N, C-alpha and C positions, 0 to 999 in steps of 0.2 A: 339813245341815238335815233334821230329821225332819218328814215331811209326813203329816198325817192325811187319807188319801185319802177314807175313808168320810165324814168330817165335811164335807169339801168337796163330795163327791157329793150329800150330803143338801141342802146349801145351793143347789146349782144344779138339783136335781131330776133328775139323770141319773147312773146307775151304769155305769161302764166295764166292759165284758167284758175288754178288753185294757188292763190297767193300764200296761203299758210305753208304750202310745200316749199315755196321759195324761202320764206322766213326760216323754216327748219334747216334748210341748207346753209344758211348764214350763221346758225346758232352753235357756237363752240361750247363744249362741255362745261367750261369754266363759267360761262354766262348762264347756262341752264341751272347750274348748281346754286349760283347766287340769286337767281330769280325764279325759284321753284313755284311760287304762287302764281306767276303770270306766264310761265313758259311751259310748253309741252315737252317735246323731245329735242335732244340735241342732234347734231348732224352726223354722228358716228355711224349709224346704220346706213345712212345715205352714202357716206364715204365708202363703206364696204361694197355697196351695189355699184357705185360709180367707178370703182376700180375695174370691175369686170366689163362694164359698158365701154370704158376707155380702151381696154385691151382689145375688144372686138372691133371697135371703130378704127383704131390705129392699124390693126392687122388688115382690115378691109381696105383702108386707104393705101397702105404700102403695097399690098398684093396687086391691086388694080392699077396703081400709078407706076410701079417699077417692075415690070415682068422680067427684066434682064438681070435682076439681082438673085444671088443664091439664097438658100434658106438661112444660112449663117449670117449673111449680110442683112437680110430682112430682120432677123432676130436682134441684131445689134442696133438697127435703127428703131425698132419697136421699143427696146429697152431705153434708148435715148429719149424718145418722146414721152415715155411713161414714168421716167424717174422724177424724184422730188424736185430737182433743179428745174427741169422743163415745166412741170406742173405749177410750181410756184411762179415761174415767169409768165405762164398763161394767165394765172390769177392776177398778177400785177398789170398785165397788158390790158385786161378788160376792167381794171379798177375794182375788182372784187375785194381786194385787200382793204379798201377804204371803208367798206360797209359790213365786214364780218363783225358779229356780235361777240365781244369778249368780256370776261369777268374783269372786275377792277384790278385784281392782282395780276392777271395775265397781261392786261393792258399796260400796267406800270413796268412789267418786266420785259417789255419789248415784243410781246406776242404777235403784234401786227406785222413784224418783220421776220418771224420764224418761218423758215421754209416748210417745215412739217405741217404747221397750221394752215399756211396758204395752200399747199398742195392738197391737204385734206378738204378744205373748203371748196376747192375747184372740183375735186372728185364728187363731193356732195351736190354741187350745182349740176354737174353732168347727170347724176342720178335723178335729180329733181326734174330736169328737162325730159329725161327718158320716161319717167312715171307720168308726167303731165301731158306730154305731147307725142310720146312714142319714139321708136328707134330712129325713124327718118329725121325727126327734129334734132335729136342729139347728134346724129351724124352730120347734119347740115351745119350745126354750131361748131363742131370740132374740126371739120374739114377746112374751114377758113384759117384756123390757127395752125393746123398741120401744114397747109400749103405754104404759109409764111415761114415755118420752121425749116422745111425741106426744099425751099426754092433754089438753093445753091447747087443741088445735085444734077449732074448730067450723066445719066446711067451708062452711056456708051463709053465714057471717058474715065470713070473712076471706080476704084474699089473703096469699100467702107471698112473702117476699123476704129477701135478706141485706142488711145495712146499707150496705156499700160500693156494691153494685149499685144499691140504691134511691136513695142520695144522688146518684150519677152520673146516674141516670135523671131525678131531679128537676130537675137543672140543665139536662140536655138538653132536657127538656120546655119549659123557660123560655128556650130558645135561648141558654144561657150556657155558657161554657167549663167543663170538668170540674174538680172540686176536685183539689188536689195534696196528697200525704202526705209529711211530712218527719220523719225520726227525730231527736229532740232529744237523748236520752241512751240509752246502753246500759250497764247495770251488772250486777255479779254474776259468779260463776264460770260455766264452760261448762254445768254441769248445772242451774244455777238462775239463768239470765239474766233480766233485766227490761228492758223497752223502754218508753220514753215517746215517743209519736208524736203529731204535730200535723197536723190537716187544715186546709188553707187554701184560700180562694177569692180569686183576684186578689191574692195575698200578704197577705190579711187572715185572721187566725186565726179559725176557726169553733169548734174544740174540740180538746182534747188528752186523751190517756188512756194508762194504763199497761197493759202486757200481758206474758205469758210469752214470746210470740213477736212479731215485727214484724207478722205478719198479724193476730194476735189484738188487738194494740194499735190497728192501723188500723181493725178492725171496731168496737172500742169507741169510738174517736174519731168514726167515722161515726155510730155509734148516738147519741152525745151531740148531734152536729150535727142529726141527724134529729129527735130529741126536741124540740129547740127549734123546729123547723119544723112537725112534725106533732102534737106534744103527746100527748094522751091516746088518740089513735087507734091508737098502737102498743102491741103486747103482746109482750114478749120470749118467745121459745121456747127459744133457746139463746144462747150468747155471740155467735153469728154471724147467727142468723136471727130475724126477727120476723114477727108477724101484723099485717096492716093491715085494719081494719074496712071492709067494703064499704059503699057507699052504698045505702040502701034506698029 
């Protein structure tokens, strides 16, 4: 695959001094294994470093941007921004998924759409920017994406929660047993599975939903159940997290 490095650098607003570091960030282990004669390291060690850089930048962004939130709310938002779903979305937003170097087998099995691969490549890119240009450059790169993700928040008006936790807290507050999640069906090949999950209260169905993972389907089912309970008070932030209007 021919990679137009300059075009990608223009898109992300950062130019690498060490182009080899950038290529390493793109190199999945499957490609490195199939091209051992021509390739150095894959991106797994960069992925490890990038995870920590991401955590610090996200915490910095949330702490400075939303001083009105509690520690628990900040933690929920940090988890949302750093999860596989969000990172894979960041990867696709900057078109990084188009240039990841994959082995032939991984390419054929739909690797370019696997969220774990996309999230890992994004973490590796963050680490490469950090090593090449320092913390300030990685922070500058990530803040643009984080601002787009969190632009819906009005701190003085909303609480933050994820759907499963909120649904469980609702029943606990009413002194009722917690809801139970049951997987109804699992379909599709390994790289493109689909799950339908139902949430029940005392064996009575509250809602069901489809998702790309069991966790995602559970969150969507909880979201549907909560919407019936809370109505227009809820405002979706991501597929996992919502904002709840505070009482004035």
